C-alpha positions, 0 to 999 in steps of 0.5 A: 622967223615965224613960229612954224619955221622955228618949230621945224628947226627945233624939231630938226635939231632935236632929232639930229641930236637924238640920232647922233647919240643913238649911233655908236661912234657919234657924239655931240660936240665937246662945246655942247652944240648940236654939231655931230662928230664921228670919232675915227681913231679906231678905223684901222683896228688900232688907236694911239693914245693922245694923252695918258689915259685910263683903261677901265673894266667898264664904260664908266669913270667910276669903274675899276682901273685896269691900267693906264695907256701912256701917251703915244702907245698904240693899242688894238681896237675894233672898228665898231667898238665905240659904244655909248657909256658914262659921261667923261671929261678928258683929253679936251673932251667935255661931257663925252660918252663914247668909249672904245674897247682896247687891248694889247698883249697884257691888258684889255678894257674900256677907255674914253674914245676922245683920248685916242687919235 
């Protein structure tokens, strides 16, 4: 590839990565590639935990633990509730940063979006 073609490809991939991280619900692939993915686990206002997953007071793995959602439990969430927060490695996701706000009759808090299906 010529220098101009390579430069355009680099700019295009950089812009795609930045746009992907700026749009809630879109994050880079777990393997670190530039492929963009959208998590649709909460589109119907409910999400089901794919593994036991922490519910926290904010979007950080160091935030206080509210409770743990058990694998298979369904919690309510908003379809626009995926927000960017602290990075996490959980449920097969490496370096994830998308979080859901989830709630049920007893608890509410933030949880790694990669742990819900």
